[in-house]
N, C-alpha and C positions, 0 to 999 in steps of 0.2 A: 116384684121380682127381687131376687137376691143381688146384692151388690158385690162387686169384685170376684165374680165367678168366671168371667170371660178371659181367655188368654190374651196376652199382649202381642200386638203385631208390630214388628220392627222391619226396617228396610233391609233387604237381602238381595244380593246379586246371584242369579242362577246362570250357570254356564253349561251349555250342551257340549259334551265331550266329542260327539261324532260330527258336529258342524261348528262353525265359528259364531254361533249365536250366544250372546250374553244379554241379559235384561235385568233391570232393577225393578223390584216389586216389594210389596209388604208380605210377610209371612211369619208364622210362629216358629219356623225352623231356625236353628242357629248353627254356627260352625266355628271351629277354631281357626280355619283359614280365612284370610281377609284379602281384599283386592281394593286398589285405588280406582275409583270410578271416574267417569268423564267430568263430573262436577268438582273433582278434587277431594271429595270425601272418601273415607275408608269404610267399607261395608263387609259384613261376613259373606263368604263365598260358598255356595252350595253347588256341587258338581252333579249333573244329571246325565244319564246316558241317552235319553230320548226326550225330545221336545217337539213342538209343532213344526220345526224346520226339518227334523229328521224322521218323524213318524210316518210310516207308509200310508196311513189313512189320509194325512194332509198333503203329502208329496206326490202320491199316486205311483210311487216306485216301490217295488218290493225289495227289501234289503234285510239281510240276516244280521242281527246284532247278537254276537256271541261273546259274552264276557267271561263265562266260567267254563268254556270248553264243552258245553252241553251238546252242541250240534255234532262235534267230532265224536263224543262219547256215544251218541245215538247212532251215528253212521257205523262206528266200529261194532256196536252191539248187533245191529241188524244187517250188516253187509253180507253175511254168509247166507241169510235167509231169503 
């Protein structure tokens, strides 16, 4: 097998914007934003819109997540039809 072809995994904090969930894990993603974690260390912060705490499949609740106004655009387009 070739050496040094796999990406480096670093500790990163993911924060769900639609709930109060934050968790520390390893990822290849990086960010310019940082956050001080519970252990006193500073880690890169990656903000996500959906996680296991806010996804309808895991919560059992249907919730519309509209970040770009797509739902309103759809309703305006097809409201007269």
